PADRENMAR-622418 format. One record per residue: x, y, z of N, C-alpha, C in turn; residue in one letter; residue number from 0. Coordinates in steps of 0.001 Angstrom, whole numbers, plus 524288, in hexadecimal, padded with zeros to 5 digits. Each point is the difference from the previous one (the first is absolute). Last residue first. Example, Ala and Ser with C-alpha at 12.3 -4.5 7.8 and 13.67 -1.06 7.14 Angstrom:
PADRENMAR-622418
+-------+-------+-------+-------+-------+-------+-------+-------+-------+------+-----+
|  n.px |  n.py |  n.pz | ca.px | ca.py | ca.pz |  c.px |  c.py |  c.pz | rest |  nr |
+-------+-------+-------+-------+-------+-------+-------+-------+-------+------+-----+
| 83232 | 7F736 | 81BA8 | 80334 | 804A6 | 8003C | 7FCFE | 80442 | 802DA |    S |   1 |
| 80122 | 7E9A8 | 7FFBA | 7FC86 | 804A6 | 80000 | 80384 | 804B0 | 80000 |    A |   0 |
+-------+-------+-------+-------+-------+-------+-------+-------+-------+------+-----+
***
This chain:
PADRENMAR-622418
+-------+-------+-------+-------+-------+-------+-------+-------+-------+------+-----+
|  n.px |  n.py |  n.pz | ca.px | ca.py | ca.pz |  c.px |  c.py |  c.pz | rest |  nr |
+-------+-------+-------+-------+-------+-------+-------+-------+-------+------+-----+
| 7CBF9 | 81085 | 7E0CB | 7FA94 | 80112 | 801A9 | 7FF41 | 805C6 | 80121 |    A |  88 |
| 80FA4 | 7F56F | 7FAC6 | 7FDB7 | 803C3 | 7FC55 | 7FA56 | 80146 | 80152 |    H |  87 |
| 80A56 | 7F3DC | 809E6 | 8036D | 8048C | 7FF76 | 7FDA6 | 80419 | 7FC6C |    A |  86 |
| 7F787 | 7EF87 | 8027E | 7FFB0 | 8032C | 804B3 | 80325 | 80500 | 7FF61 |    L |  85 |
| 80083 | 7F39E | 7F225 | 7FAAF | 80209 | 800AC | 7FF79 | 8038D | 804CD |    P |  84 |
| 810C8 | 7F783 | 7FC85 | 7FE8C | 80448 | 7FC80 | 7FA6E | 801F8 | 800D3 |    A |  83 |
| 80D49 | 7F331 | 808BB | 7FB41 | 80249 | 80242 | 7FE09 | 8049D | 7FCC9 |    F |  82 |
| 80F30 | 7F5D1 | 7FB5A | 7FD11 | 7FC21 | 80302 | 7FAA3 | 80220 | 80197 |    E |  81 |
| 80C22 | 80B0B | 7F73C | 7FE36 | 7FBCE | 7FC89 | 7FC9B | 7FC05 | 802D4 |    N |  80 |
| 807E8 | 80DF7 | 809BE | 7FC19 | 801EE | 7FC48 | 7FDD6 | 7FBA3 | 7FC8A |    R |  79 |
| 80DD8 | 7FC5A | 80BEA | 7FB3A | 80155 | 802D5 | 7FBB1 | 80176 | 7FC29 |    I |  78 |
| 81040 | 7FCFC | 7F8BE | 7FE26 | 7FB23 | 80258 | 7FAD9 | 800EE | 802E3 |    R |  77 |
| 808DD | 80E7C | 7F962 | 7FD7E | 7FD01 | 7FBCB | 7FDD6 | 7FAD9 | 80209 |    E |  76 |
| 809A9 | 80A42 | 80BA9 | 7FB1B | 802AE | 7FEA9 | 7FD1B | 7FCF5 | 7FBC6 |    I |  75 |
| 810D3 | 7FA32 | 80485 | 7FC41 | 7FEE6 | 80430 | 7FAB7 | 80281 | 7FECC |    M |  74 |
| 80DB2 | 80370 | 7F439 | 7FEC5 | 7FA6B | 7FFEF | 7FBEE | 7FEA6 | 8042C |    Q |  73 |
| 806AF | 81114 | 7FF8E | 7FCB3 | 7FF10 | 7FB72 | 7FE47 | 7FA4E | 7FFDD |    I |  72 |
| 80C66 | 80503 | 80C7C | 7FABA | 801AB | 80167 | 7FC35 | 7FEF8 | 7FB93 |    L |  71 |
| 81192 | 7FC7F | 7FCC5 | 7FE27 | 7FC69 | 80408 | 7FA6D | 80165 | 801A8 |    Q |  70 |
| 80901 | 80B26 | 7F3F3 | 7FE70 | 7FAF8 | 7FDAD | 7FDD2 | 7FC1C | 803FF |    P |  69 |
| 7FF27 | 81546 | 8009B | 802F1 | 7FBD0 | 80285 | 7FE2D | 7FABB | 7FDDB |    D |  68 |
| 7F850 | 810E2 | 7FC2F | 804A6 | 7FF1E | 7FCD1 | 80341 | 7FB74 | 8020E |    D |  67 |
| 7EA1A | 80455 | 800CD | 804F4 | 7FFF4 | 802D4 | 80476 | 7FF22 | 7FC2A |    S |  66 |
| 7EB67 | 808CA | 7FDEF | 803C3 | 7FBDD | 7FEAD | 804E9 | 8009D | 80357 |    K |  65 |
| 7E993 | 80589 | 8001E | 8057F | 801A4 | 8007D | 80374 | 7FB51 | 7FEC8 |    E |  64 |
| 7EE4A | 7FD7E | 7FE9A | 7FFEF | 80590 | 7FEA8 | 80561 | 80279 | 8008D |    T |  63 |
| 7FA64 | 7EDA4 | 803EA | 8024E | 8013E | 7FAEE | 7FFD3 | 805B5 | 7FE7C |    G |  62 |
| 7FB1A | 7F547 | 8100D | 7FBBF | 800DE | 7FC43 | 80204 | 80190 | 7FA9F |    S |  61 |
| 80BEE | 7FD5D | 80E0C | 7FD27 | 7FB1B | 7FF34 | 7FBBC | 800A2 | 7FBE2 |    V |  60 |
| 809B8 | 80F05 | 80513 | 80362 | 7FC2D | 7FD6F | 7FCFE | 7FB02 | 7FEAE |    L |  59 |
| 7F73E | 80CFD | 80988 | 80128 | 80208 | 7FAC1 | 80378 | 7FC2E | 7FD00 |    A |  58 |
| 7FC5E | 7FC98 | 811B8 | 7FB80 | 7FEDC | 7FCAF | 800FB | 801DB | 7FA6B |    W |  57 |
| 80CB8 | 8043E | 80C74 | 7FFF0 | 7FA5A | 7FF13 | 7FB77 | 7FE84 | 7FC66 |    L |  56 |
| 800ED | 81140 | 805B4 | 8044D | 7FEF1 | 7FC5B | 80033 | 7FA38 | 7FE9A |    D |  55 |
| 7F3F4 | 80506 | 80CB1 | 7FE62 | 80209 | 7FAE9 | 8043E | 7FF4C | 7FBE0 |    Y |  54 |
| 80361 | 7FACD | 811C6 | 7FBD6 | 7FCE9 | 7FD91 | 7FE98 | 801E3 | 7FA88 |    D |  53 |
| 81355 | 8033A | 806EA | 7FADB | 801E3 | 80195 | 7FBDB | 7FCDE | 7FD0F |    D |  52 |
| 81280 | 7F69D | 80221 | 7FD6C | 80459 | 7FD52 | 7FADF | 80179 | 802A9 |    L |  51 |
| 80AFF | 7F149 | 8046B | 80200 | 804D9 | 80262 | 7FD69 | 804CA | 7FD94 |    A |  50 |
| 7FD14 | 7EEA9 | 7F9A1 | 7FCF8 | 8010D | 804B2 | 801DF | 804D1 | 802ED |    L |  49 |
| 80913 | 7F9CD | 7F0D2 | 7FAC0 | 801B5 | 7FE95 | 7FCE8 | 801A2 | 804D0 |    L |  48 |
| 8109B | 7F8C5 | 802A7 | 8006D | 80527 | 7FD89 | 7FAA7 | 80215 | 7FE7E |    Q |  47 |
| 800D1 | 7EEF3 | 806B9 | 80151 | 803D1 | 8040B | 80070 | 80580 | 7FDD2 |    G |  46 |
| 7FDCC | 7F20B | 7F455 | 7FB30 | 800F4 | 802D8 | 800E0 | 80412 | 8044B |    L |  45 |
| 80EB6 | 7FA45 | 7F6AF | 7FC83 | 8030E | 7FC9B | 7FAF4 | 80163 | 802D4 |    A |  44 |
| 80BC2 | 7F4F1 | 808E0 | 80250 | 80530 | 7FF41 | 7FC57 | 80376 | 7FCCC |    V |  43 |
| 7FB48 | 7EE61 | 80246 | 7FFBD | 802C9 | 804FA | 801ED | 80594 | 7FF61 |    E |  42 |
| 801E8 | 7F47B | 7F1DE | 7FA96 | 801C1 | 80095 | 7FF56 | 8032E | 80504 |    D |  41 |
| 81016 | 7F7F1 | 7FD5F | 7FF5B | 80435 | 7FC2D | 7FA7F | 8024D | 8004A |    Q |  40 |
| 803AB | 7F11D | 80A2E | 8029C | 8049F | 80212 | 7FF6F | 804B0 | 7FC57 |    L |  39 |
| 7F0E6 | 7F212 | 7FDEA | 8059C | 7FF5B | 800EF | 80251 | 80532 | 801DB |    D |  38 |
| 7EC02 | 7F5D9 | 7FF9D | 802EF | 804E9 | 7FFD7 | 805B3 | 7FEEA | 80144 |    I |  37 |
| 7F0CF | 7F3C6 | 7FFC5 | 803FE | 7FFD4 | 7FBE0 | 8034D | 804F4 | 7FFA7 |    T |  36 |
| 7F0C1 | 7FC44 | 80B8B | 803C3 | 7FBCB | 800E6 | 80484 | 7FFFD | 7FC1D |    D |  35 |
| 7F1CE | 80CCA | 7FEF9 | 80278 | 8002D | 80522 | 8043B | 7FBF5 | 800E9 |    G |  34 |
| 7F39B | 80484 | 7F0BD | 805BC | 7FFAF | 7FFAD | 802CD | 7FF9E | 80541 |    Y |  33 |
| 7EC85 | 80075 | 7FD55 | 8021E | 7FD8F | 7FB50 | 805E0 | 7FEE7 | 80064 |    Q |  32 |
| 7F6E4 | 808F0 | 80DA0 | 7FD87 | 7FADE | 7FF67 | 8026F | 7FD01 | 7FB77 |    Q |  31 |
| 8053E | 81151 | 802BD | 80235 | 7FC77 | 803EB | 7FD93 | 7FA90 | 7FFAA |    W |  30 |
| 7F93A | 80D0E | 7F4D3 | 80578 | 7FF06 | 7FEAE | 8025D | 7FC0F | 803D8 |    F |  29 |
| 7EF25 | 8068C | 80357 | 8000C | 7FBF5 | 7FBEC | 8058E | 7FE93 | 7FE6C |    R |  28 |
| 7FE39 | 80DA1 | 80BBA | 7FDEB | 7FB53 | 80285 | 8000C | 7FB76 | 7FC20 |    E |  27 |
| 80476 | 8109D | 7F9DE | 8043A | 7FD56 | 802BA | 7FE28 | 7FB3A | 80302 |    F |  26 |
| 7F359 | 80A33 | 7F70F | 803E7 | 7FE34 | 7FC3F | 8044B | 7FCE8 | 802B7 |    L |  25 |
| 7F34D | 808B2 | 80A39 | 7FDE8 | 7FB55 | 7FD70 | 803F2 | 7FD93 | 7FC44 |    L |  24 |
| 804A6 | 80FD5 | 807D4 | 7FF6C | 7FC0B | 80418 | 7FE0E | 7FAE1 | 7FDA5 |    D |  23 |
| 800B5 | 80ED1 | 7F539 | 80535 | 7FDCC | 80107 | 7FFB6 | 7FBA9 | 8040A |    L |  22 |
| 7F078 | 80902 | 7FC68 | 801BD | 7FD41 | 7FB48 | 80551 | 7FD6B | 800D2 |    E |  21 |
| 7F8F3 | 80B1A | 80D3C | 7FD98 | 7FAD4 | 7FFDC | 801D9 | 7FCD9 | 7FB4C |    L |  20 |
| 80B02 | 80F04 | 809D8 | 7FCB8 | 7FF79 | 7FB58 | 7FDEE | 7FA69 | 7FFB4 |    L |  19 |
| 80B86 | 803BD | 80D6D | 7FB5D | 8033B | 800DD | 7FC4A | 7FFB5 | 7FB56 |    A |  18 |
| 80D23 | 7EFB4 | 804CB | 80011 | 80559 | 7FE04 | 7FAEE | 802D8 | 8013D |    R |  17 |
| 80D52 | 7EE5B | 803A2 | 7FAF6 | 80208 | 801DE | 80001 | 805DC | 7FEDB |    R |  16 |
| 80F1B | 7F608 | 7FCE6 | 7FC38 | 7FFBB | 7FBB9 | 7FA91 | 801C4 | 801B0 |    C |  15 |
| 80E74 | 7FE0D | 80BC6 | 8005E | 804E1 | 7FD0F | 7FC35 | 80018 | 7FB64 |    Q |  14 |
| 801A8 | 7F080 | 809ED | 7FD83 | 8040B | 80330 | 80003 | 8053A | 7FD13 |    W |  13 |
| 808F7 | 7F21F | 7F855 | 7FA5D | 7FEF8 | 7FFDC | 7FD06 | 80424 | 80314 |    R |  12 |
| 8123E | 80061 | 8008F | 7FE0A | 80197 | 7FAD7 | 7FA18 | 7FF44 | 7FFB2 |    L |  11 |
| 80822 | 7F9EB | 80F1B | 80019 | 805C0 | 7FFD0 | 7FDEB | 801F7 | 7FAC9 |    R |  10 |
| 801FB | 7EDF3 | 801F1 | 7FBD0 | 801E1 | 80363 | 7FFAD | 805F1 | 80005 |    G |   9 |
| 80DF6 | 7F7EB | 7F757 | 7FB24 | 7FF61 | 7FD0A | 7FB4C | 801D3 | 8032B |    L |   8 |
| 8104C | 7FFFC | 80878 | 7FFFB | 803D3 | 7FBB4 | 7FAF4 | 7FFB6 | 7FCE1 |    R |   7 |
| 80295 | 7F35B | 80D18 | 7FF20 | 80527 | 80252 | 7FFBE | 8042C | 7FBBF |    I |   6 |
| 8047C | 7EEFC | 7FAEF | 7FA95 | 80004 | 801C6 | 7FE93 | 80562 | 80243 |    H |   5 |
| 81165 | 7FCF6 | 7FBC6 | 7FCEA | 8009F | 7FB39 | 7FA36 | 8004A | 80161 |    R |   4 |
| 80B89 | 7FC5D | 80D9D | 800B1 | 80565 | 7FE41 | 7FCE5 | 80113 | 7FAFE |    D |   3 |
| 80009 | 7EE98 | 806FF | 7FD03 | 803B6 | 80322 | 80096 | 8059B | 7FE18 |    E |   2 |
| 80169 | 7EFAB | 7F284 | 8030D | 8022E | 80463 | 7FCF8 | 80455 | 802C4 |    P |   1 |
| 7F6A1 | 7F014 | 7F644 | 80186 | 80552 | 7FED3 | 80315 | 80212 | 804A8 |    M |   0 |
+-------+-------+-------+-------+-------+-------+-------+-------+-------+------+-----+
***
């Protein structure tokens, strides 16, 4: 993995550490499952999601709010489908 990509993924991983325990657990599992397969498109979508406030992010992941951005929708669905039991706890 090129060093710049390694650094970007490290930053994203660090940004996944959230104040809400549910999000923290969700992203920990996400990285365990998908950490090695994240592509540039995923990086962008994940970065946009992680720029959100915890409660706004949880609203999207839990399904109480919806996004209009197709790229975000795809990432949210990926997270939600993989970890549905935790997201709806």
